[in-house]
C-alpha positions in Angstrom: 60.6 64.6 -73.4 58.7 62.7 -73.5 59.4 61.2 -69.7 59.1 64.1 -68.1 55.8 64.7 -69.8 55.2 61.2 -68.4 57.0 62.1 -65.2 55.4 65.2 -64.8 51.7 63.4 -65.5 51.5 61.1 -63.0 52.9 63.4 -60.9 49.4 65.5 -61.1 47.5 62.5 -61.2 48.6 61.4 -57.8 48.3 65.1 -56.3 44.5 65.2 -58.2 43.9 61.5 -56.4 45.5 62.6 -52.8 43.0 65.9 -52.7 39.9 64.5 -53.9 40.2 61.3 -51.5 40.7 64.0 -49.1 37.6 65.1 -49.8 35.2 61.9 -49.5 37.5 60.5 -46.6 35.5 59.2 -43.5 35.2 61.2 -41.0 34.3 61.4 -37.0 31.0 61.3 -36.6 30.4 58.7 -39.3 29.6 55.2 -37.9 32.7 52.7 -39.3 31.7 50.2 -42.2 31.3 46.9 -40.9 33.3 44.0 -42.5 33.2 40.5 -41.9 36.7 39.0 -42.5 38.6 35.9 -41.9 41.5 35.2 -38.8 44.6 34.9 -39.5 45.3 31.6 -38.3 42.4 29.7 -39.0 38.4 30.3 -41.4 36.8 31.8 -38.9 35.1 35.3 -39.9 35.2 37.9 -37.3 33.0 41.3 -37.9 33.4 44.7 -36.7 29.6 44.4 -35.9 30.0 41.6 -33.2 32.1 44.2 -30.8 28.8 46.8 -30.2 29.3 47.6 -26.8 33.4 48.2 -27.0 35.7 50.0 -28.0 37.4 49.1 -31.1 40.8 50.5 -32.4 41.0 48.6 -35.9 44.4 48.6 -36.9 45.1 48.4 -40.9 48.9 47.1 -41.0 51.2 45.3 -43.7 54.4 44.0 -43.3 56.1 46.2 -45.2 55.6 49.3 -43.3 58.0 50.7 -41.2 56.1 52.5 -38.7 53.5 48.8 -38.0 57.2 47.7 -36.0 56.9 50.2 -33.5 52.9 50.5 -33.4 52.0 46.5 -32.4 54.2 45.5 -29.7 52.0 48.4 -28.1 49.2 47.7 -29.5 49.9 44.4 -28.0 51.2 46.4 -23.7 47.7 48.3 -24.5 45.4 45.6 -25.1 47.1 43.4 -22.1 46.8 46.5 -19.5 42.9 46.9 -20.5 42.3 43.4 -21.1 39.3 44.5 -17.8 37.9 46.6 -20.6 35.3 46.7 -23.0 38.1 47.4 -25.3 39.8 45.1 -28.7 41.6 45.4 -31.6 41.1 44.2 -34.8 44.6 43.7 -36.9 43.7 44.0 -40.3 46.2 42.9 -43.0 46.5 43.8 -46.4 49.7 42.1 -47.2 48.7 40.0 -49.9 50.7 37.0 -49.1 49.6 34.9 -45.7 53.4 34.4 -45.2 54.8 38.0 -45.2 51.9 38.4 -42.2 52.9 35.4 -40.5 56.5 36.1 -40.7 56.1 39.7 -39.4 54.3 38.8 -36.3 57.1 35.8 -35.6 59.0 39.2 -34.7 56.2 41.2 -32.8 53.8 38.9 -31.7 50.2 40.5 -31.1 47.5 39.1 -28.3 44.6 40.5 -30.2 42.5 39.3 -33.4 44.7 39.6 -36.8 42.1 39.9 -39.5 43.0 39.6 -43.5 42.0 41.6 -45.9 44.3 40.7 -49.2 42.5 42.5 -51.2 42.4 45.6 -49.3 38.3 45.8 -49.7 37.4 46.5 -46.4 41.1 49.3 -46.9 38.6 50.8 -50.0 35.9 50.4 -47.7 38.1 52.5 -44.9 39.5 55.4 -47.7 43.2 54.9 -45.9 45.3 57.4 -46.6 48.7 56.2 -45.6 49.9 52.9 -43.6 49.2 52.3 -41.1 45.9 53.8 -40.6 43.8 53.1 -37.6 40.4 54.2 -36.3 39.1 54.5 -32.8 35.4 52.9 -33.2 33.3 54.0 -29.9 30.7 51.5 -28.1 27.5 52.3 -30.9 29.8 51.5 -34.0 31.0 55.3 -34.7 34.5 56.4 -35.3 35.3 58.4 -33.3 39.5 59.1 -33.9 41.3 59.0 -37.1 45.1 58.0 -36.9 47.6 58.1 -39.8 50.8 56.7 -39.2 52.7 56.2 -35.8 55.4 57.5 -33.1 56.1 55.5 -30.5 54.6 58.6 -28.8 51.6 57.7 -30.2 50.3 55.5 -27.7 50.2 57.8 -24.9 47.0 59.8 -27.1 45.4 56.4 -28.0 45.0 55.4 -24.8 43.8 58.4 -23.8 41.6 58.9 -26.3 40.1 54.6 -25.8 39.7 55.9 -21.8 37.8 58.6 -22.7 35.4 55.9 -24.8 35.4 53.3 -22.3 
């Protein structure tokens, strides 16, 4: 009986958190929270602000994220396709262990900056509703589109959204 009460209490708490998070989630049109994070392969730090004047696809991912196995290669192709445009992909990894991210990227290499947020501080600023979550930020630093989850057919919509902001 106690275990049923515990499960029900946890379920109610989870549902309550989902509704409260949804009511305060970052919305389109807001200025994207700036961040300064280290690159995966060096201690050099990168900020979102340094990309003003470009359309930026900010992608939160982790090695344990199933849809990320599909999204990262397609984002690599998109970035290569738009290499002469004012466009950048910034991948923010949320793995606690950097070796997990490096192992994942050996299987699914990317051609864009990968930043580390192992404590999830930037993820908390962006109030992620799920994994992966990405934000398309316009040249002025405003969030124009939010994508939660990923299916391969999403890349066409993402491409169209990015091109409309260039």
